[in-house]
N, C-alpha and C positions, 0 to 999 in steps of 0.2 A: 493480429500479427503486428509486430513493431515496425516492419518496413512496408506498410501499406500507404500509398500516396493519398493524402487527405487534401481537401480543398479548404483552406483556412476561412473561418467565419468571423465576422465582426462582432457577433453576439456572444459575449463571453461572461456568463454569470459567475460570480464568485462562489466559493465553497459554501459560505454562509447563506448566500441567496438561494442556492439549491436546497439547503436544509430547511430554510424558512419557507420555501415554496412547496414543501411536501404537504399533501392534503389527504383527508380521509379520516377514518376512525383510528384511534391510538394504536390498535393492533394490526391495522392494514392501511399503510400510508403509500401514496403514489407520488413519485418524483418525475419531473420532466427535464431530461438532460438536453443540453445544446450540443451541436456538433463539436464545439470546442473542448468537450470532455470525452470525446470518442477516441477509440483506438482502432482505426479501420472501420469495420462494420459492427463492432461491439463496443460497449462502454469500457473505459479504462478500469482495470481491476481495482485500483486504489479508491476511485470514486464510488464504485459499487460497495466496497467494504465500509468506507467512511459513512455513506448514507445509511447503510444497514445498521451500523453502530448508533447513528443518530436516531434511527427509528426505534431501536431497542431501548434507548434512553428515554425517548418520549413515551413509549408504551409502558415502561417499568421504571419510573423516575427514582425509585429508592434503591436501585442496584448499587453495590459497592464498586471498588476500583476494578478496572479491566485487568485481567491476568493472562488471558490466552485467547487465541482465535484460530479456528480452522476453517478454510474455505475450499469448496469444490466448485470449479467453474465448469458447467455442463454444456452450455450452448450460448450463442451470442445474446447479449443483453442490448436491446435497442434503446431509443431515446426516451421511451416511456417505460418505467419499471415500478412495480408494486412490491412493497416489503411487508411480508406477513410475519409477525413476531409471536413466538410461542415460548412460554416459560416451561422448560423441561423439568427442572428440579430446583428448588430453593432449599439449600441446606443451612446449617447454623452459620457457616462462614462463606461457602461457595454456592453460587447460583449458575445454572447452565441455561442459556437462552439460544433458541434456534431462530434464525431469520431466513425465510425463503424469499428469493429475489425472482419475481415473475415478470416475464416480458413476452409480448406477442402470444399470450395465453399459454405459456409454457414455463417450466422451471429452468431459469438460466443459471442460478447459483444457489448453493445452500451454505450458510455460514453458522457455525456454532461459536458462541462467545462464552467465556468463563469469567465471571466476576467474583472477587473475593475480598472480604474485609481483612484489614491488618490483624495479625495475631502475635502474641508475645513469642519471642524466639531467643533461645540460648545460643543458636548458631548464627553467626554473622560473618560473612567473608565476601571478598570480591577478588576471586582467584585469577581471573583472566588478566594478563598483563596489558597495561595501557600502551597502545602504539604511539608512535610519533604522529602528532596531529597539527600540521601547519594551519594557521587561521584561514578561513574561507577567502578573505580578501587578498591573500597572498598566492592563491592558486589560480590556474588558468580556467576561464569559463569553459564549461562543457558545451562545445559548439553544437547547435541544433542542426542536424542534417535536413536538407530540403525534403527528404522522404520520411522523416520522423512523423509520428502520429500527432494529431492536433493537440491532444491533452498535454503534451510536453511543454507547450507555451505557458501553462499554468504554474511552472516551477522554475526556480533558479537552481543552477547546478554548477559545481566547480570540480575539476579533476585533481585528485591528489596523486594517484598512481594508476597505471594501467595503460595498455595499448589501445589504439583506436578500434572501433567496431569494424568488422569485415576487413581485417588487416592480415589475416593468416597467422596471427600470433600463436606462440606455443604456451602462452600464459592466459588461461581463461579466468581472469580476475579483474575487477574494477574496484577502486577505492575513491569515493566521491563525497563531497558535501552537497546536500540538497535541502530545499525548503519549498513550501507552497508560497507562491508570490504574495497572495492576498489572504491573510488569515484573520482579518477584522471580523469579530463576532464569532470566532471558531475556538472551541476549547483545544488545549494542547493535545488531549487524547485523540480527538477526531483528526486534527492536523497530522499527528504522527501516523495514524493508519492510512490516511490518504497519501502521505509522502513515502511510506515504507515500500510501496510498489512502483515508484516513479522511474527507477533506473532500468535500462534494458538488461536482459539476461547476460551474465558474464560469458557464457559460451559464444556469444556473438563476436568476441574479439578474435576467435579462431576461425570464423567463417572466411572463405575466400570469394564468396559471391553472396548477394542478397538472397534471403529465403524467408518465407513466412514462419512466424514463431508465436506461440501464445502459452499462457500459463494454464495448467490443468488443476493443480492443487497448491495451496499456500497455507503454511502453518506458522504462527508467530506467537512466541512466549514473551511476556513483558516482565522485565526486571523492575522497572519503575517508569511511570509516565513523567516526562520532563515537565518542569514548571513553566515552559514557554512553548511557542509554536514557531521557533526559529530554526536555524541550521541544525541538521542531523548528519553525523558522520556515518557512512555505510561502507562496509566491505562486502562485496558480492563475489563468491567463488563457485565456479562449476566444479563439483567433485568428480563427476563422471558423466560422459556422454556416449551413447551408442544406441543403435536401433531406432533412431529418430526421437530419443528422449534424452534430457539431461537432468541431473540432480544437483541442486544449487543450495549452498549455505549462505546465510546473510547475518551480519553482525552490525548492530546499530548502537552508536555512542553519542553522548552529549558533548557540548563544547568543552567541558572540563575532563573529558575522557571516560567518564563513568558509563557503565553499560546500561543501555535502555532496553534492548530486546535482542533476541536471537530468532532467526527464522529459517525456514527451508521451503523451497519451491521445486515442483517438477514442471 
């Protein structure tokens, strides 16, 4: 849940340190998270996916570019998590890789990655219009609430548009710049996956009081991986909310406005 009160810890390993610290066989790697990467009683979803991607890359080093990712979060992932990597299918251009994330002797999340090599294409377009994109240093810093989860301290964030969380807004949408604070030794691909889940659900702007909330599924399709691990523009929009669930669309863009990825979460 995004609004679980956490006790801040001084031990804050970087993303690269968490990746370098994974141990075990190539197809079964174990990571040890610190409380600084937790979201209440579970690991932050972005760090789980980023470490799973790193595990897949270590297990299968010849995989081509990342094209898509589907995540199912099934139960809390604690500070020790093991990533089991399985090559489901290796085609001529696309490879499907499953990573099971095991914690406390149970399956906490299952992630399917799709990797694909570039192919010749007669069709090239970028149809989605580029929105107005003020530079990050001209936007107001997204203030960290005292009740925000620990993991949020690992990110810089600036608000472009959107009402505050838990403000009773009638606009369930947030537009922000965000980045991982320390990306030393991290590939842009892994930084992107870690960052892509860093913002709270857009439905939370419409809340009138605090309530627990967590992601069930997350799907992300990559238009292109940026050549850097810096600021990413993200528009997060709740398309529908009812019966205790919300369906959310996300659009991620580079500093020049080009599309990086589109995503959906429940």
